[in-house]
N, C-alpha and C positions, 0 to 999 in steps of 0.2 A: 590342433590337427590331431584327428582320429587314426591311429595306427593299428586298427583291428583289434582293440583291447575292450572288452565290453564290461561296464560298471553300472552297479544299480542306480536306478533312476537318472542315469546318463551324467553322473557326477564321477570326476576322476581325482581320486586322492592325491593331493601335492607330491607326496612321496613317490607315486607310481607315474608320474607325468614326465614323458621324455624329453630331454634338455635340447633345444633346437637353436643354433645360432644361425642368424641372419646376417652375413656379411653384406655392407652395404645397405643397412637399414633405414636411410634418410633418403635414398634416392628413389626413383620412379618405380622401379620394381621391388626394391628392398620393404618400402613403406607398405606398399600393397599386400606383400608377403605377411608383413607384421600386423596390418589390419585384419588379414584372414585368420591368423593363429589367435590374436586377441579375441575375434568373434567366436572362434570355436572354444576357446577357454579349455583346453586340456592338454596344454603342453607349457614346459618351463622355459620361457621365452629367454633369450640372451643375445644381447645386442651390446655394441661398443661405438662409440663416436670416435673421431680421428684423436681427439684429446687422449682418450684412453688406450687407443689402438691404432698404429700406423701400419695399415696392410703392405705398405712398401718395405717395410723393416723385418726382414725375415727373423732375426733372433726376437723381435717383439711377438710377432706372430706365432712362434713356436712356443715360446714362454706361456701365451696367452690360452694356447689349445692344451699344454700340459696342465695348467691349473683348473681351466674352466672345464674340460672333458665333453663336450658337447657329443650327444649321441647321434644328431642328426644337423648336417650343416648345409644351408642355403647360400651359395655363392652367387650373389646378386651385385657386388661391388664390381664396378668397372668404369674406366674414363670413357664417356659416350659423347655423341654430338652429331652435327648434321653434316651436310656435304662440304660447308665452308671451314668448318672446324677440322674434318679431316683432312682435306687439302692444305691447310696451312701447319698443322700439327702432327705430321705423319710419325716423327719420334716419339713425340709424348702419347700417343696413341698405342704404339707398337710398346715401347718401354714399360709404361704404367700397367697396361694390362697383363703383358707376359708376367711381370715380377707379382703382382697381386695374385695371379692364378696358380704361380709355382708356390708361392707362401703357404696360401691357403690349402691347395688340394695335398701339400706334401706333409704339413702338420695335421691336417685333419687324418690322414693316414696313420701317422705316428702317434697320435693319440688315442687310435681305436675307435673312430667315428664309426656308428654303424651304417650310415648312409651319407652320401654327398649329392646335391643337385647342382651341376654346374649349368649356368644359363648363357648361352651363345646368341646368335643372330642370323637371321636369314641371309645377309651380307657374306656368310662363308662361301655361298654356292657361287660358281661361274657367271660371270656377267650374262653369257648367252645361255645359260642352261635350259634345257628344255621346259616348258611350262606346263602345269604347274610342276615346282621342283620337288623332286623327291630326295630322301635320304641319301640314296647311292649316287647323286649326280656329284657328291662331293669330290672336289679336285679333279675334275672330268675337263678342266677348261680354264682359261685366264679369269682371273677376278676383275672386278671393277676397278679402274685405276684410282679414283678419286676417295675410295675407303679401303684401299689394299691393305694398309698396314693395320688398321682396325681389325680387318677380316683375318689377316694371318696368324694375328694374337690369338682371336677366338679359335681359329682352327687348332692352333698350338694346344690351347687348354682342353678342347675336347680329346685330342689326341694324349695328351698327358693323362688325363681319366682313363683312356683305353690302356695306357701302358701301365698305370698301377694295377688295374684289373690284371693284366697279364703277368705281369713280373712279381707282384706282391699280394695278389690274391684279396685286393681292395674291390671286391665284387659287388657293392652296392655303390659305387661311384656312377652316376647316371647323367646324360647330358641333354639339355632341351634347346632346341632353336626356335626361339618365337620370331614371328614375323613383326613388321613396326609397329610399335608400341605407343599408346598415348592415355592419358586420364590425369586424374589428380595428383599432383606432386610433379607433374612434367616441367621441363625447363622451357621458359619461354623468352629467353635470350635471343636476340635476332641473330648474332653471330656464331652462336654455338647449338643453336636448337634444331630439332627435327620439322619435318615439312609442316606436319599438322599444328602442333602450338604455335609455330611461326606464323601459320596462315592465320590462326585465332588472334594473335596480336596484331599483325598487319591490318585485319580488316576492323577490328576492334577500335585502333588507333585512326584508322581513316573514316570512320563513322563519326568519332568525336571531332576530328578535325573538319569534316565536310567535304574530304578530297574527293574531286572528279573521278579520279581513276586509281588503281593499285597495280603497279607493275611486278610482276613475278618472274623469277628466273626460268629459262627454258622454254620449251613450246608448249607444256601442259598436257602433252601426250603420253608420257611414261605412266603405268598403271603401277598401282600400289594395294596393298593389302594392310588394313589396320586392325589391330587386336587391344581391347580396352585392357588395361593392366590388372583391373580387378579378376577379369577372365584369366589372364595369366597366372594370378595368384592361386586362381581354384585350380589350374591345370598343375602347379607346382604340389600341391597338396596331395591331388589325385595321383601324381607319379611317385610321391613319397610312399603312399600306400599299396600302389599297384604294378609298379613297373622296377624291374631289376635287370633288364637286359643290356647287353654291351650296345655299343653304336648310339647314334643320336636320335631323336625324336622331333620331329618338326611340332611346333605349337602354332595355330593361326585359326582363321575362320573359313578359309576355303573359297573367299570369293574377293575381287578385286574392284579398282574402279579407277579411271584417269585421273591425274594430278587436276587436270580442268574442272571435273565432275566434283572432285572434292572442293575445290576452291568455290564453287556454285553453291554448295552445301554449307559451308561454313560461312560464306557471306551472307545466305539467308538466315542463317542462325544468329549470327551477330546483328542483322538489320542493316547491313550495308548496302547502299542502292547505286553505287557508281559502278565505273567501268573496271573490268579486270583485264589487262593488258600483259603480252607474255614478250618477254626478251629472249629471243633466240641466239642471241651471241653468248649467252650463258650457257653452262652445260647443264644436260637433262639427269646425267648420272646412267644406272642401269635401264633399259627399257621396260623391263616388268620383272615383278619380284611377287610370284604368288606361289606360295606351300602347297605340295600334296599333304594334306592332313589326314589322308586313310588310314595310317597306322594307329594314330591316336584315337581316331573316331572307332575304329574296330577294337580299341580297347574299352571303349564305353565312355570317352569324355567328348564334348564338343562346347563350342563358345556360346553365350547365352545373352551377351550385351549388343544390340543392334549398333550399327555406327550412327545412324541419326540420334538415338538416346543418348548414346556415349559423346557425342560431340556437343549435345546441350549441356549435360551434366559437367563437362569439362568446362565449357564457357562460363557456366554458373560458378564453377570453383574458382577460376581465373577471375571473375567479377568480385567474388568475395575477398579474395586474397589483395585485389587492388584497394578495395575499400578499407581494408584491415591495414594495410600499409600507407595509405593515404597517397598512393600513386596508381598511375595505370602501366609503370613499366615493368621489367621483367621480375619473376619470382622464380626461385630455384627451390 
């Protein structure tokens, strides 16, 4: 990660490389940030799996930060899931995310970190927010009930970042709110995954089993925006270099499509030829979630990966994992 320091021939001496801690480095977002940092090869990357560091343990997190003293922190660790998981486990989604956020943000401040990036989610915005959703529509209306616990936890996290800026002068805490994410490293478990990876697995297994139809939840009419996780990783590094302001910053592509359109795209990518049927007795969730990304665009960043290309590469990754695992079932 280049933070504005110039070195001869592009090489960064090890002693001068900033230490960057990526919390949640094995997850979808964290692994993408790690890939990006390793590709840039000019930072001292710091990671810790759950055996080394339990982010739910306040004392352990505090001791880790005191010992390691990272200069930059990317808070990508979170308990995440789709509409079913959020509906069935509201207590877990609220508790785990609140505790992780509090532990990491507080410890980063105490250890003197130069900058922290907090990653939230577009679900923080009201269910019926004006579209596209601007950053200032936060807390302007009721949330979507099916993911309210997760959304409240993420709102608390970004407000905590703001509070540390105000009270303690931790002025380099910034909050990014990405739209729906997908890509290599995604969760394909049908009970806990988000819509895009779930559709990839559903259509893949339906093709292998030669099923005549695939039944999907809802009406297919809700509209969603999808950002490839490698684009988000690029935005994170961009923000580390270029953004220091209070408040949140949306990260997305600025366009959306109906779930029914997404289903057609994915079924075509997978090669499934059967029918797609919708069960309207199941919940749709928020009618539309499109982010206004003009603030980030005006700063000079925009997404680069087309949805068609991203879906194709994600499906290829899924198939590679299935071949490696000797199964076509879920990969985490």
